[in-house]
C-alpha positions as a printed NumPy array, in Angstrom:
array([[-43.923, -37.463, -21.305],
       [-41.746, -34.798, -22.995],
       [-39.821, -32.562, -20.644],
       [-38.775, -29.143, -21.846],
       [-37.651, -25.703, -20.453],
       [-39.25 , -22.983, -22.332],
       [-36.806, -20.571, -21.085],
       [-33.404, -18.858, -21.775],
       [-30.466, -20.441, -20.083],
       [-28.288, -18.808, -17.24 ],
       [-25.974, -16.056, -18.351],
       [-22.253, -16.976, -18.062],
       [-22.15 , -15.608, -14.54 ],
       [-25.243, -17.722, -13.556],
       [-27.498, -14.646, -13.533],
       [-31.201, -15.375, -13.492],
       [-33.49 , -13.888, -16.102],
       [-37.171, -13.229, -16.835],
       [-38.496, -16.471, -18.014],
       [-41.626, -18.244, -19.418],
       [-41.638, -21.779, -17.839],
       [-43.128, -24.859, -18.886],
       [-42.046, -28.248, -17.024],
       [-38.532, -27.746, -15.751],
       [-36.449, -30.945, -16.441],
       [-33.704, -29.773, -13.847],
       [-36.247, -29.715, -10.963],
       [-38.093, -32.727, -12.242],
       [-35.061, -34.932, -12.311],
       [-33.648, -33.647,  -9.13 ],
       [-36.675, -34.779,  -7.296],
       [-36.67 , -38.27 ,  -9.017],
       [-32.969, -38.729,  -7.867],
       [-34.155, -37.496,  -4.209],
       [-36.984, -40.   ,  -4.354],
       [-34.458, -42.847,  -4.502],
       [-32.343, -41.224,  -1.928],
       [-35.014, -41.582,   0.846],
       [-34.746, -45.299,   0.235],
       [-31.118, -45.301,   0.088],
       [-30.861, -43.708,   3.554],
       [-32.422, -46.787,   4.993],
       [-29.656, -48.88 ,   3.568],
       [-27.02 , -46.511,   5.055],
       [-28.465, -46.504,   8.491],
       [-27.936, -50.16 ,   8.623],
       [-24.238, -49.646,   9.242],
       [-23.657, -46.038,   9.965],
       [-24.669, -43.658,  12.778],
       [-26.121, -40.476,  11.615],
       [-23.167, -38.191,  12.482],
       [-20.696, -40.463,  10.838],
       [-22.777, -40.868,   7.714],
       [-23.265, -37.047,   7.368],
       [-19.592, -36.103,   7.646],
       [-18.524, -38.972,   5.278],
       [-21.082, -38.054,   2.746],
       [-20.161, -34.38 ,   2.946],
       [-16.651, -35.08 ,   2.268],
       [-17.191, -37.22 ,  -0.801],
       [-19.711, -34.499,  -2.111],
       [-17.169, -31.752,  -1.219],
       [-14.406, -33.291,  -3.133],
       [-16.56 , -34.342,  -6.192],
       [-17.962, -30.956,  -6.595],
       [-14.295, -29.493,  -6.772],
       [-13.32 , -32.072,  -9.247],
       [-16.259, -31.207, -11.502],
       [-15.615, -27.439, -11.193],
       [-11.854, -28.089, -12.249],
       [-12.97 , -30.189, -15.138],
       [-15.31 , -27.577, -16.24 ],
       [-13.065, -24.701, -15.522],
       [-15.96 , -23.008, -13.331],
       [-13.572, -21.557, -10.842],
       [-15.238, -18.002, -10.122],
       [-13.827, -17.089,  -6.624],
       [-15.993, -16.36 ,  -3.711],
       [-16.843, -12.428,  -3.926],
       [-16.043, -10.323,  -0.886],
       [-19.572,  -8.438,  -1.221],
       [-21.608, -11.611,  -0.721],
       [-19.073, -14.15 ,   0.996],
       [-20.895, -14.216,   4.218],
       [-24.139, -14.867,   2.421],
       [-22.851, -17.782,   0.346],
       [-21.195, -19.248,   3.588],
       [-24.456, -18.857,   5.576],
       [-26.242, -20.434,   2.756],
       [-24.059, -23.663,   3.16 ],
       [-24.202, -23.471,   6.873],
       [-28.099, -23.608,   6.651],
       [-28.525, -25.7  ,   3.546],
       [-25.797, -28.246,   3.88 ],
       [-25.19 , -28.05 ,   7.617],
       [-28.034, -27.415,  10.048],
       [-30.794, -28.63 ,   7.61 ],
       [-28.935, -32.125,   6.99 ],
       [-28.326, -32.624,  10.579],
       [-32.095, -32.038,  11.349],
       [-33.27 , -33.994,   8.28 ],
       [-31.039, -37.044,   8.585],
       [-31.857, -37.447,  12.274],
       [-35.508, -37.22 ,  11.307],
       [-35.085, -39.719,   8.454],
       [-33.379, -42.203,  10.807],
       [-36.64 , -42.092,  13.151],
       [-39.225, -42.462,  10.308],
       [-39.844, -44.497,   7.162],
       [-39.233, -43.195,   3.515],
       [-42.842, -42.518,   2.391],
       [-43.682, -40.675,   5.526],
       [-40.505, -38.606,   5.478],
       [-41.137, -37.724,   1.82 ],
       [-44.728, -36.828,   2.483],
       [-43.746, -34.26 ,   5.141],
       [-41.065, -32.925,   3.192],
       [-43.211, -32.3  ,   0.216],
       [-45.   , -29.568,   2.202],
       [-42.064, -27.288,   1.28 ],
       [-43.822, -25.658,  -1.806],
       [-46.365, -24.283,   0.427],
       [-44.023, -22.661,   2.836],
       [-41.858, -21.419,  -0.079],
       [-44.822, -19.956,  -1.879],
       [-45.859, -18.107,   1.276],
       [-42.291, -16.902,   1.862],
       [-41.985, -15.603,  -1.894],
       [-45.238, -13.592,  -1.413],
       [-44.156, -12.038,   1.899],
       [-40.871, -11.183,   0.181],
       [-42.906,  -9.719,  -2.715],
       [-41.224, -11.9  ,  -5.298],
       [-44.613, -13.31 ,  -6.283],
       [-48.209, -12.064,  -5.989],
       [-51.045, -13.774,  -3.715],
       [-52.616, -15.813,  -6.511],
       [-55.47 , -18.169,  -5.513],
       [-54.785, -20.297,  -8.468],
       [-51.257, -21.132,  -7.161],
       [-52.246, -21.951,  -3.549],
       [-55.275, -23.983,  -4.722],
       [-52.976, -25.99 ,  -6.881],
       [-50.48 , -26.628,  -3.973],
       [-53.24 , -27.516,  -1.61 ],
       [-54.687, -29.923,  -4.306],
       [-51.261, -31.489,  -4.574],
       [-50.809, -31.892,  -0.931],
       [-54.169, -33.364,  -0.757],
       [-52.971, -36.004,  -3.411],
       [-50.076, -36.73 ,  -1.378],
       [-52.196, -37.448,   1.579],
       [-54.226, -39.971,  -0.603],
       [-50.839, -41.682,  -1.654],
       [-49.68 , -41.889,   1.893],
       [-52.724, -42.574,   3.887],
       [-52.308, -46.45 ,   4.281],
       [-48.74 , -45.625,   5.451],
       [-49.234, -42.526,   7.585],
       [-50.502, -43.768,  10.95 ],
       [-47.411, -42.37 ,  12.781],
       [-46.785, -43.188,  16.512],
       [-43.618, -43.109,  18.633],
       [-40.617, -42.526,  17.055],
       [-42.185, -41.942,  13.644],
       [-44.035, -38.889,  15.094],
       [-40.615, -37.432,  16.433],
       [-38.828, -38.335,  13.154],
       [-41.701, -36.594,  11.134],
       [-41.369, -33.461,  13.283],
       [-37.577, -33.33 ,  12.817],
       [-38.316, -33.551,   9.017],
       [-40.941, -30.703,   9.215],
       [-38.146, -28.644,  10.934],
       [-35.915, -29.424,   8.155],
       [-38.537, -28.265,   5.648],
       [-38.418, -24.922,   7.258],
       [-34.662, -24.675,   7.088],
       [-34.797, -25.884,   3.39 ],
       [-37.449, -23.074,   2.717],
       [-35.217, -20.366,   4.055],
       [-32.213, -21.506,   2.055],
       [-34.298, -21.816,  -1.287],
       [-35.401, -18.217,  -0.913],
       [-31.651, -17.022,  -0.578],
       [-30.652, -18.627,  -3.685],
       [-31.838, -16.368,  -6.42 ],
       [-30.071, -13.259,  -5.286],
       [-26.682, -15.275,  -5.148],
       [-26.964, -16.616,  -8.495],
       [-26.283, -13.258, -10.037],
       [-22.496, -13.838,  -9.585],
       [-22.062, -17.625,  -9.709],
       [-23.322, -20.722, -11.686],
       [-25.604, -23.112,  -9.95 ],
       [-22.567, -25.525,  -9.721],
       [-20.164, -22.942,  -8.378],
       [-22.494, -21.442,  -5.882],
       [-23.3  , -24.951,  -4.484],
       [-19.539, -25.794,  -4.326],
       [-18.539, -22.52 ,  -2.557],
       [-21.399, -22.648,  -0.109],
       [-20.222, -25.944,   1.232],
       [-17.388, -24.376,   3.183],
       [-19.982, -22.808,   5.537],
       [-21.309, -26.344,   6.547],
       [-17.827, -27.887,   7.279],
       [-17.26 , -26.719,  10.873],
       [-20.658, -27.935,  12.06 ],
       [-20.401, -31.364,  10.22 ],
       [-16.795, -31.904,  11.234],
       [-17.402, -31.147,  14.818],
       [-20.783, -33.242,  14.757],
       [-19.219, -36.285,  13.034],
       [-15.416, -36.661,  13.529],
       [-15.6  , -38.671,  16.759],
       [-18.177, -41.047,  15.323],
       [-16.201, -41.525,  12.254],
       [-13.042, -42.589,  14.11 ],
       [-15.144, -45.07 ,  16.082],
       [-16.652, -46.679,  12.824],
       [-15.833, -50.54 ,  12.506],
       [-15.087, -50.147,   8.832],
       [-14.72 , -54.08 ,   8.484],
       [-18.489, -54.737,   9.077],
       [-20.081, -52.227,   6.949],
       [-22.704, -53.879,   4.773],
       [-22.247, -53.781,   0.937],
       [-25.805, -52.25 ,   0.679],
       [-24.61 , -49.612,   3.094],
       [-21.778, -48.61 ,   0.946],
       [-23.907, -48.586,  -2.097],
       [-26.371, -46.369,  -0.455],
       [-23.689, -44.011,   0.625],
       [-22.156, -43.682,  -2.705],
       [-25.746, -42.999,  -4.222],
       [-26.688, -40.498,  -1.606],
       [-23.199, -38.501,  -1.863],
       [-22.714, -38.645,  -5.621],
       [-26.144, -38.676,  -7.176],
       [-28.485, -37.421,  -4.598],
       [-25.715, -35.041,  -3.28 ],
       [-23.687, -33.733,  -6.174],
       [-26.07 , -34.33 ,  -9.229],
       [-29.309, -33.711,  -7.321],
       [-28.5  , -30.539,  -5.588],
       [-26.799, -29.19 ,  -8.632],
       [-29.89 , -29.855, -10.796],
       [-31.908, -28.264,  -8.084],
       [-29.722, -24.963,  -7.837],
       [-30.209, -24.905, -11.729],
       [-33.848, -25.133, -11.43 ],
       [-33.968, -22.323,  -8.794],
       [-31.7  , -20.159, -11.22 ],
       [-34.199, -20.7  , -14.016],
       [-37.642, -20.705, -12.527],
       [-37.102, -19.424,  -8.837],
       [-37.466, -20.978,  -5.609],
       [-41.201, -21.161,  -5.23 ],
       [-41.713, -22.754,  -8.663],
       [-38.769, -25.173,  -8.289],
       [-39.971, -26.602,  -4.784],
       [-43.427, -27.259,  -6.226],
       [-41.759, -30.132,  -7.894],
       [-41.167, -31.592,  -4.28 ],
       [-44.818, -32.544,  -4.528],
       [-43.653, -35.368,  -6.735],
       [-41.392, -36.493,  -4.001],
       [-43.693, -39.127,  -2.315],
       [-44.662, -40.629,  -5.713],
       [-41.064, -41.225,  -6.668],
       [-40.243, -42.505,  -3.064],
       [-43.187, -44.68 ,  -3.109],
       [-42.201, -46.249,  -6.389],
       [-38.706, -46.94 ,  -5.235],
       [-39.856, -48.151,  -1.929],
       [-42.05 , -50.755,  -3.866],
       [-39.357, -51.942,  -5.874],
       [-36.509, -52.017,  -3.364],
       [-38.265, -52.455,   0.03 ],
       [-41.155, -54.399,  -1.264],
       [-43.702, -51.898,  -0.006],
       [-47.183, -52.404,  -1.54 ],
       [-48.951, -49.549,  -3.345],
       [-52.803, -49.95 ,  -4.243],
       [-55.368, -47.946,  -5.895],
       [-54.862, -44.862,  -3.58 ],
       [-51.426, -44.469,  -5.026],
       [-52.763, -44.006,  -8.522],
       [-55.638, -41.641,  -7.544],
       [-53.094, -39.474,  -5.495],
       [-50.541, -39.493,  -8.295],
       [-53.179, -37.97 , -10.609],
       [-54.164, -35.275,  -7.929],
       [-50.479, -34.377,  -7.568],
       [-49.851, -33.918, -11.083],
       [-52.937, -31.887, -11.593],
       [-52.168, -29.834,  -8.666],
       [-48.53 , -29.226, -10.095],
       [-50.179, -28.244, -13.369],
       [-52.416, -25.806, -11.824],
       [-49.789, -24.279,  -9.509],
       [-47.199, -23.772, -12.402],
       [-47.242, -20.136, -13.362],
       [-46.562, -19.963, -17.177],
       [-46.12 , -16.217, -17.16 ],
       [-42.843, -14.412, -17.222],
       [-41.436, -13.94 , -13.853],
       [-38.563, -11.885, -12.522],
       [-36.241, -13.907, -10.049],
       [-34.372, -10.949,  -8.716]])
């Protein structure tokens, strides 16, 4: 399948423009990377507590992002007029959201967590309509609901949650609401920063929360007994899912807006299912193929190909 972005790139300042959008490769690959991340978290939790993993992962990401900014000479300073908004974005998107999400994923299994999180497009579309960034279009909501129905078909054999899975899935659902709130903030802030720079600067807002949450557990870690698979999972989650995945997602938001970008999250359970089958030996049957077809068809219907303003 050929991926293309029928759109103009960001301006030098990262300002979003009016676009005609096909299949956005940035959003597509961000979701594929995150699909594997759902599986990698299970390897991380074999050796790490959630607070320690969050802080250690955050520090790797933060250092890596600054290195990339220096190499690319993308050093736009934090602007006084939107400093609090950028820091608040980081506090929500990389702070509170990550605490709720990681605790939820620790209490559920990858396919179920991915299924719950893939409901984000519905909440984002509703939020964009209330904020008058998009009109209330029956076609859009039909496509989203069709995609969610396909997700249900994919996950039905695995989705019999009881006990700790139900609690974990509720926490993941809470993280979806936080994620939606953050995604709707991004277009306005992209006017002054590139996707990479906005992500890097916003990380400062998350640091106090994650430091307070994770510093004691990190000091109590038994570093000699961390499994190799846990180290590999941590490096993948921090570098590929964290730095690469989030940067691609921010880039997608700058090009096609938060509502259209989050619709690609309907593909998340499919990617997670494929990676879980390969690495965790999960078995996926005919329901997986049927659900995949419904998700792709729903995504096609929901994708608005008309020009849109992201302001």
